N, C-alpha and C positions, 0 to 999 in steps of 0.2 A: 633114855626116855621111855616111858611106858607106852603100851600099845595105843592107848587113847588117853592122853594126859588130861586129867580133870583139873581145871585151873580156877575153881571157885568163881571169883568175881569176874574173871575173863570169859566165862562160859557163854555169856549172852552177847558176844561181840558182833552182833549185827551192826552195832555202832562202830566197834573197832577203834574208837578214839582212845581207849585205854590200852592200845597195843603196846605202848612203850613199857608198861609194867611187865608185860609178858616177855619182853625181850631179855630180861634177866634170867628167865627160866628155860626157855626153849629157843631154838634157831627158827626164826619166823619164816625163813625161806623154805623150810621143810614142812610147814604146817599150813593147813587151810582152816580158816574160821567160818567160811561161808557154806561149805559143802554139807555140814551136818549141824550148823548153828552152835557148835562147840569145837574147841581146838582138836584137830585130827591130823595125824601124820599123812602127808600127801600119798605115800605109798600104800596106806591102808584106807583111803577115803572112798575107793571104788567109784570115783567121779572123775571126769575130765576137767581138770582145773589148771589154769595158768596163773602164777603169782608174779606180779610186777612190783619190784621194790623201788624206793627212791634212788638207790644206787643205779638201777637199770635205766631209769629216766635220765639221770644226770650223765651217764656214760653215752647215751644216745644223743642227748642234747636237744631233741625236739621240744618245742614249746606248746604244741597242740596234742592233747592226749590221744585224740583219735588217730593221729599219724603213728603213734607207737602201737596202739591196739591193733592196727591193721597188719602188724607183723606177726601176730600170734596165730597158732594153728586154729583153723575153723572160723576165723574172723575175716570178713570182707567189709570194705568201707566204700561208700560213694558220697560225693559232696558236690553241691552246687557252687563251685568257685572256691575261694580261699577262706581264711579265718572269718568266722561270723556267718558264713553260708550254711545252708541246711546240710548237715552231715548225718547220714544214716549208717548204723552199724548192724550188720547181719551176723548171726551165729549159725553155722552149718546151713546156710541158705534161708534161715528164718529171719524175717524182716524185723525192723525196730519195734513194731507193735507186739512182738513176741519176746522182747528182751526187757527184763526189769532192771532198773538202774537205781542204785542207792549211793548217797554221799553221807558218810557218817551216820548211817542208819536211817536217813531221810529219803524216802522214795521220791525221785525227781522226774519221772516220766510226766510229760505235759498233758493234762486232761483236755486242754483246749486244742491240741493238735488233732488232725483228722483221725488218727488211730492211736492216740495216747502214747506217743513216742517221745524219747528224749533226743534233743538236738545236740550232738556232740560238737558241733561246729563252734559253739560259744565257750567251751571249757578248755582252759589252758592247763599245763602241768605245774603251774607256779606253786600251788599250795598242796599238791598231792604227795602223800607219803607212801601209799601202797594201793594196789588194785588187785582184786581177784576176779577172774573171769571163769564162770561155771558154764560148761557147754553141755547141752542136752536138757531135756525137760526137767524143770525144777518146780512145777506147779504145786506139788504136794507139800512143799515147805513154804514157798513164796507166793502162792496164789496163781490165778489164771494168767497174769501177764508174763509169766516166766516159762512159757511153752518152749522157747528156744534156748533160754539160758538166763544168767544173771551177771551183771557187772556191779561189783561191790567196791566202792572207792572210799579210802580213808585219807583224811587230810593230815598234814604234817603235825606231829606231836613232839613231846619232849623225849629226847634220846639219852639224856644224862641228868644226873642230880644237879640241883641248883638252877640258876638262870642261864639261859643260852639264847643267842641271837644269830640270825642269818640274814644276809643281804645279797641280792643279785641284780645286776643291771646288764642290759643287752641292747645293742643297736644293729641294724642290718639293712638289707635290700628292701625295696618298696617303702623306704622311710619308716621302717619298723622299729619299735622301742618296747622294752619290757623293764619293769621295775618291781622287785619283790622284797618284802621285809617280813621276817618272822621272829616272834618272841615266845619263849617257852620257859616253863618252870616245873621242877619235879622234886618232891621229897618223899618221905616214907608214907605219907597219907594223902598228899594232894599233888595233882598234876594239871597243868593248863597250857594251852597254846593259842596264840593269836597270829593270823597270817593275813597280810595285805598284798595285793598285786594290782598293777595297772599295765595294760597292754594296748598298743595302738599300731595301726599300719595303714598306709595308703592303699595297699593291696594291688590286685590286678583285676582286669575285667572278668566278672562272672560270665557274661555272655561272650561266646566265642564260636562263630559260625563254622570254623574249621581250625584245627590245631595250628597255633602260631599266627592267627589272623591279626593284622596290624590295625592301628588307628582307632582303638577302642578306649573308652574312658575307664579309669580305675574304680574299683569298688572297695572302699575302706572299711575298717572295723575298729572299734574302741570298746574296751571293757574294764571296769573297776570292780574288784571282788574283795570281800572281807569275810574271813571264816574264823571260827573259834571252837574250842572244845575244852572241857574240863571235867574232872572227876575228883570227889573228895571222899575218903574213907572215914566216915563218922565214927564207927566202932569197928571191932574186928569182924563183925558180921553184917554191917550195913553200910552202903555207899550210895551217894547221889551223884548224878552226872548231867551234863548239858552239852549240846553241840548246836551249831547254827552257822548260817552263811547269808550274805546278801550280795547280789551282783546287779550292776547296771551296765547295759551294753547298747551300742548303736551300730547298726550294720547297713551298709549300702548294698543294694542288690538289683539285678536286672530281671525283666520279664523273660519268660521262655521265648527264645528266638528274637529278642530285641535288646538293644543297648540302652536301657531305660535309666531314668534318674529316680530310683525308688529308695525308700529308707524304712528301716525297721527299728523301733525302740523297744527295749525289753528290760523289765525289772522283775527280779525274782528273789524270794528269800525263803529260807527254811529254818525250822527250829525243832529241837528234840530234847525232852527232859526225861530222865529215867531214874529209877531206884532199884538197887539190888540188895537182896537179903539172903545170906547164907545160913542154912540150918542143917546141921549134921552133914549128910552126904548130898545135899540138894542146894541148888541156887535158884532163886526166883527173881524175875525182873518184870517190872511194870513200866510202861513208857507211853508218852503222848507225843505226837508229831504233827507239825503243821508245815505245809508247803503252799506257797502263794506265788502266782505269776500273772503279770500283765504285759501284753505286747500290743503295740499299735503299728500298723503298716500305713505308709504314706506312698500313694501311687497317683501322680508323681510326688516328689518332695513338696511338702506344704499342703497336700490334699489327703486327708485321712480316708483310708479305704476300709477301716474297721478296727475296733478295739476288742481284743480277746482277753478275758479274765478267767483264771482257773484257780481253784483251791482244793486242797486235799487235807482232811483232818483224820487222824487215825489214833486208835488206842490199842495197845497190845499187852499181852501177858505171855511170858515164856518161862518155862521151868526145865531144869536139867537135874536128873537124879542118877547118881552112880550107885546102882544097886549092888554091884560087885565089880571087880576089875574086868570081868568079861561081859558085863551087861549094863548098859546105860539107857535111860529113858529120857526123851526130849518131848515136850508137850507144850501146848499153848492155845491161845485164842486171840483173835484180833477183829477189829471192825474199822472200816474206813468209809468216809463219805467224800465223793468227788462232786464238785459243782463247777459249772462253767457259765459264763455270761458272754454272749456275742452281741455287740451293739446292733440293735434292730431286731433281735430275736428273743431277748429276755433270758432269764436264768433257767437252768435245768440241772438236775442232780441225780446221783445214783449211789446206793449204799451196798457194800458187800461185807458180810460178817462170816467168820469161819473159825473152826477148831481143827487142830491137827495133833497127831501123835507119831513119834518115831522111836524105833527100837534099834540100838546099835549092839550087835551081839558078836562076840569073839569066841566061838565054840572051841577053838584050838589056836595055838600060837600063830599059825600060818594062815588063818582064815578069818575074814571080817565080813559080816553081813549086816545090811541095813534095810529096814522096811518102814515105809511112811504111808500114812493115810490121812486125807484131809477132806473135810466137808465144808462147803461154802454156800451161803445163801445170798443170791443177788436180788435186789429189790425189783428188778425188771424181768428176771428170767428164772427165778426159783432156786431150788437147791441142786447142787451138783457135787460129784465126788471125784477126787483125783488120788492117785497113788503112785508109789515108786518103790522098786526093790533093786538092790545093788549088792554086789559081792566082789571081794578082792582076795585072791589066793596067791600067797607067796610060794610058788612051786619050788623055787630054789632061792639061795641067798641073792642071786643075780636076777631072777625072773619073777615077775608078778603078772598074773592073768586077772582080768577084771571084766565085769559086764554089768549092765543096768538096763532096766525097762521101766517106762512110766506112762501114765495116762494124763493128758492135759485137757484143759477146757478154757476157751476164751469167749466171753460174752461180747456182743457188739459194744463199741464205745459210744459215748453220748453223741459225738459228732458224726459217727458213721450212721446213726439213726436220724439225727436232725438235719444233716446236710449243711449247706451254706449257700444261701442265695447270692451273697456277694461274689462268690466264685462259681456260680451257676451249678452248684452241686445239689441234686434233688434229695429231699428227705426220704427215708425208708424205714418206717416203723415196723415193717414185717420181717426184719432181719432175724435170722436164727443163730444161736451160738455155734461156734466151732468146737469140734472134739478132735483129739489127736492121740496117737500112740507113737512113742519113741523107743528106740532100742539102740544099744551100742555094745560092742565087744572090743577089748583091747589088750595089748601086752606091752610091758615095760621091761627093758633089759639094761642092766648096768655091767659094763665090761671091766676087766681087771685094771685097765689103765685109766679108769675114771670116766670113760665115754659112756653116754646114755642114748638109748634109742627107744622111741615110743611109737606104736601104731594103733590106730583106732578105726574100726568100721562103724558107720552110724546110719540111721534112717529115722526120718520123721514123716509120718503119714497123717494128713489132716483131712477130715470130712467137713463139707459145707464151708470151705474157706471163704472169707469175706474179701471181695476184690473191688478195687476202683475201676470202673468201666465206663465206656463211652455210650451215651444215649443217642448221639447224632453223628452223622458222617463227618469225618475230619476232626472230631474231638480227640483229646489225648486218651490213650488207653485202648484195650481190646474192646470189641463190641459187647454190650451188656447181654446176658443170657435172655432177659425178658425186657419188654418195653417198659419205660418209666414215664413219669409225668411230663407233659408238654411244657416247653419253655425252659428246660434245663439241658445242659450238655453232658453232664456226668452224674453218676450215682454209685453208691456202694451196694453191691448185691452178693448174695451167696452163690457160690459156684458148686453145683451138684457134683458129687463124686469125690474121688480121692486125689488130693494134691500131695505129691511125694517128693521128698528131698532125701537123697542118699549120697554117701561118699566115703572118702578115706582121708584121715589125718595122719601125717608123719611128723615127728619132731625128733631132733637129734642134737646132742652137744658133744663136742670132741675137744679135749685139751691137746692141741697140736704140739705145743712145747710148753715149757714153764711160763712163757711170756704171752703165748697166743692161744686164744680159745675160739673155736668155730661153732656156730649154731645154725640150725636149719629148721624151717617150718614149711610144710607143704600141705595144701588141702586140695583135694579133688571133690567137686560137688556137681551132682546132676539133679537139677530141680525142675520138676515138670507139673503142669496142670493136668486135670482129669482127661483132657483131650490129647495129651501127649506133647503139647508144646512147651518149650522152655520158659521158665519164669524169668522176668526181666531183671537185669543188673546183677545176676549171679554167675560169675565166670566158672568155667570148668576147672581152671588151674590157677592157683595162687601160691607162689613160691617166694620165700624170704630167706636170705643167707646173710649172716653177720659174722664179721671177724673182729674180735676185740683183742687189742694188743697193749701190754704194759711194757713199754720200751725201757724205761728206767723207773726209779722210785718216784720221779717227779713228772714224767711224761707218759701219757696214754693216748690211744686213738681207737676209733671204731669206724669201720666201713660196712655199709649194708646195701644189699641189692634186693629189689622186689621185682618180680616178673609176674604179670597177670595176663592170662591168655584164654582163648576160647570164650570170648564175651558175646553178649547178645546185642541186637539192634545194629548190626553192621560195624560195631566198633572193633578196631584192630587190637592186637596185643601191644603191651608196652613194658619197658624195662626202665626202672629208675634206680639211680645209685646216689646214696647220701653218705657223707663223711663228717666225722667230728673229731676234735682233738682237745685235750685238756692238759694244761701245764701248771704244776703247783709252784706258785711264786713264793709262798711262805707256808708255815704249818697251818695257817688259817685262811689263805686266799688262793684261788685258782683262776687262771686265765682260760677262757673258753673260746673256741672257734669251730664253726661248722659250715658246711656247704650242702645246700639242698639241691637236688637234681643236678649232680655233678656233670653229667654228660649232656645236659640241656635237652633232654627228651621232650619232644612236642607230642602231647597226648591229651586225652580227655577221659575223666572217670565217668562222666555222664555226657551223652551226646549234646553238644551245644553249649557246654560250660567249660571255662578255662581252668588251667592249672598253672602252678608256678614255673617260671623259667629258672635257669641256674641262679641261685641266690646265696649271698654270703652274710654271715652273722658273727659278731664279736662281742664277748661278754666277760664279766668279772663276777665271781661269787666269793663270799667271805663268811666265815663263822667265827663268832667271838662271844 
């Protein structure tokens, strides 16, 4: 494989729905599509990237994507209860408002949420084929929302020529059920995939005054999802493609500190169309994307507490030119408009347009350098610039040294400015944008026996951080820096000074024997506000250890341990063990079994919210 393999029509795989075509050319587990917007060997990307394949998800067995992502280095997760509950993903201590999330090239962060964040609690693994998690500031390529990182999700596509189908069914504790069906086709010029899934569970109580509290009502969740992707090579130089999804979900939830009978209905859909044109040593892509979401809360059930509508429309151009084997240029322009409507407040919108350029340079065989510059214009906050520079040096065949530094910028979201009178959040039209500087240095070492070790030191410093604070005594959050409007309990305000997140990531993989592989991911994070106080819900320690075993050609198992310690808010440490097994019944069918929370640990991820007891799940998957 070349240093930076230029793949023509695969080069613009922000979509990544055409990933199956690339599988014939390169090993996808050794390549990142997201770090540079063109296929790049992981060892030469100079970025901290975790790649999750469909095989990884199937071996683990979890049906909630966020549960798997929580095992990756640098990633921490908190959730208000079980499936359907609000789940926040943090990267290196940077909250969900700093993480850009894409599904098949469609940005799915919710503009109607308080800080434009994606709720991972409603996303299952049913139709997911691949996930890339970029850690560290990516604003120069992905815009202001990517200060902490990027999660790029690709749905299942065709993996072989001709028609293929897949089916999975599962039942388990809490009266949980899952059904998934997939249909795919691929030939020399055309590929398409259609995936359907339905999940439901009676769940457990979101509200839990103390770990293991009895006598509480369950909070269930139900979701139906349909996704599709397709790509047609009209000529040797021109291709058209499409991707999209629609999901309906209903989730029961509790008030903070109360076992309430509340309901949240949510409907969202996204669509993307694109065209790719190859000319000489360049590939050009134009695309249009739509994301639409409506959610309505009922507090209590039957009484509407508000309807939130959000829409994002974007247009983008990307180009990749391989000037020489040692020099590649990536460039583009994009514009997006976000609009939200909250019943009782009327609509509001914001537009951001930007241009960017990136240079990938390999001055010698053992050195890769990338430099990126971006300019964005925000309709409410003017023009701002972000940049990033990164380098990877293969000091020896076994050792790679890498480093990166970047500048980020996050403008206040619509809801941070508007507030929400329904929830007693005051407006604040005087909010200022955040600026940030991030840096990391790391080393990767591969031992002769195949073992791998990676270590990364990181820091993210943010000025003028926007924080949710309390205007009145007894309200949730730290006291606001300045007084706000009378009649409200909370407000978003800028916090003067530097908010700092720093830490260490360790990742290791060890082939213990021919049958057993051990992997480890550990993150130490120290996140503090300008006054020196710790930021909420960011633990000092997050350790994940996984042992995968292939006992025979037909039977495999996996056992994983997660330990989270040094938490804020008086929450104690916890250790959770999960196990899964897979038995091949025939060449086309597998029997699945897993146990969540094997040791029945009683713990909370967020104070006052419940987690699963020991739970059992049995399933069957088939390919034909």
